N, C-alpha and C positions, 0 to 999 in steps of 0.2 A: 504494500500500501504506499502510497506517495503523498505522505502528508506530515504534520507534527510527529515526530519519533515518539513521544513522550505517551499520546493520546492513541497511538496506534500501538502500540506495545501494551497497555493496558486493556485495549479492548482484543486484542489476540489472546494473551493470559486469562483474560476473562471466559472467551470462547472456551479456548482448550480445556480450561478449568470445569466449564459444563459441561463441553463435550465427554472429559473422561470422566465425570459423575455420573453422566447417561450409560456412559459404556459399562461400567460397573456394576450401575443397577441392575442392565439386564445381558448380565454377563460376558458381554463382548468384550475381546483383545486385540482386534485387528479394525483399523477404520481405512479406508479406500476409496478416491473420488471414482465414479462412474466415467470409462469414456466419452459418452454424451454430453455429461455435465464437466467434464475438463475441458475439454473441446468447445465447449459454448461458452467458459469461462477466458479461456485464452482469445476466442474471437470477441468478447465483450470487451476486456482488456486493449485490445487495438483499435476497437470500434471507436473507443473512446480516447486511447492515443492519437490515433490518426487527426482528431482536431485540435492536436498541439503540433509544438515543432520538437518533440522530443524523438518522433522517430526520423527525422532528419538531421539529427547530431549524431556525431561519431562519440559513443558513450557507453559507459559499463549496462547502462540500463538497458542498450541493447545487444551488450553480450560483445562489444566492439574489443575489448581488451582481451579477448581471447580468440587467436588464430583459429581462422575454419569455421567459428560457431556459426549459426546460421542468424541471422538477425532478427530476434523476436524484442519487441517492448513487455517487460514482466510485471514492472507495479501497477496496481489499480489506481488511477487518479480520482482523486473524490473520497476524502474519509466518510461523511456521512452516507453517500449512495452504497459505499461496501458495506458498511455497518449495514443498512438496511437489509441486505441481499442478505446479509450471515443470520440475519434474525429471521429472515422471511424462511429460508432453506429449514434452518433450525427448530420455528413453530411447525413446519411439515416433515417434522421425524429424522430430520438434519435429509432433506432430500438431496440427491446425487453422489451421495453417498452409500458407501454397502459397510456390511456389519460382518466381520466374524467371532 
């Protein structure tokens, strides 16, 4: 997530803590995104990034610091939108994730 680091980390920690609590309650030991959700997330991140100058820069945000790496913008631009997506997926039983 491309936002204020403290705010982002706090959200990440809370989400992970809630998720691991859910997993413990349900007896799960593994969580993994399904391929459709993963592809959708990458597409959304890039759709939003394409509205900025980030994809045009030669930056580590695109993996430009690693020779031969494909250029893909990885951070999500927009804290509140990301939080809303995470909250919606959590409310829908961690939609887009598989558990074992």
